N, C-alpha and C positions, 0 to 999 in steps of 0.2 A: 461315707462320702466326706469324712473329715479330710482336712488339707485344702478344701475348696476355699476360695477367697470370698469373703462376705464384707459388704459395706453396710454399716449401721448409720442411719441418718435420723437424729433426734436432737431437738434443741434443749431437752431437759438433761442436764449433766448426770443426775442420779440414774435415770432410765438408761442413758447411754452407757454408763459404767457397768450397770447390772447386766445388760444384754451383751456387752462386749466381753465381760468376764465369763458369762455362761457359754457363749459361742467359742471363746478361746479354750475353755475347760473341756469342750467337746471336740477339740482338735481342728477347729477352723482357723484360717488366717484372717484376722480381723483388721479392718480399717474403719475409722469413725469420722463423722462430719456432723456439725451442729446446724448447718443451713444448706440451702440448695447450691449456692456458689461454691462452697467448700466441697460438697459432694461431687459436683461436676468436675472440679479440678482433680479430685481423687480418682474419678472414673477415667479421665483422660490419661492420667499417669499410669494407672494399673487397673484395668477393667475387672470388676468382680464378677463372679458367677451369679451371685444373688445379692439383692439389696433389701434390707429390713428398713422400711420407709415409714417414718412418722408422718401423719397427714397434716398435722398442725405445726408448720414451720414458719419462722419469720420471713417476710418477703415472699418469695415464690413458695407456695405451699406444696405439700407432698403429692397432691393430685396433679397439679400443673407440672411438677418435675417429672412425674411418671409419664404424663402425656408427651412431654418433650423427649424423654428417653425412648419411648416406644415409637415415636415418629422418626427417629434418626436410625438409618440403616446400620450405623456402627454400634448402636447400643440397644437396638430393638429386641435382641435375644437374651438380654440380661433379665433374669427372673426378679420380679419386684413383689415383695410381700408387705402389705400395709400392716403396720403395728400401731394401733390407735386407741384412744379413749372413746372415739365415736362408736356408739353402740345403739344408735337409734334405728328404727325401721327405715330401710332404704339406704343407709350409709354403706353397707357392704356392696350393694348394687352400684353406687356411685364410684366406689374404689375400683370395682371390676370394670366398669365402663371406661374409667381413665386408663386402664391397662394393667392394673394390679393382678398378679397371678394367684395371690393368696390374701387372706385377711385374718389378722389375729387381734383380739381386743386386749386392752390393758384393764386391770393389772395383769402382768405377764404370769402365766402358769409356767414355772421354771422346769417342770417335768415335761410338759407338752411342747414347749417351744422347740427344743432340739429335735423332737420326733417330727414336728411339722416341717422344719427346715429340711430334714432328711427326706421326707416325702416329696417336697418340692423339687429337691435336687434329683431325685429318682424319676421325676415326671408324673408323680401321682397327684394330680390337681383336681380334687373332687369339688 
C-alpha cells in the first residue's frame, strides 16, 4: 500500500521526524503538522488516506480534531490512527469513541508501526 498519502500530526518535533522518516522509508507520501490548525490546512490542500494523530496537541487536541474530521462528510472516510503516550485503562476506548480507527502507543515500535499502517489501509481493523 506504499504510495498512499499519510498525514502525521504530532507537536513533538522528535516524534514527528521519526515517524515521518519511518513512513517515507516504507514508501508512503508524508505530510506533517504540529497542531490541529496546520493539520486542517494540510487536509484541505491535499486530503490524506490516513492520519497518524497524536492525542496531546496544543489548542484543539487530537480527540477533538478526530471528532471534527469524522463529523464532516468531506473528511469522514479518512482513516485516523491515534498515536499516543496515553496507555491508561479506558484511553483506547476514548480514542475509538472519538472516531479513531486504530490506536498505537508510544514509544513507537518501529517494526510494528508500518505493519499496522498497512493493516489499516487494507481495512483490517481489529
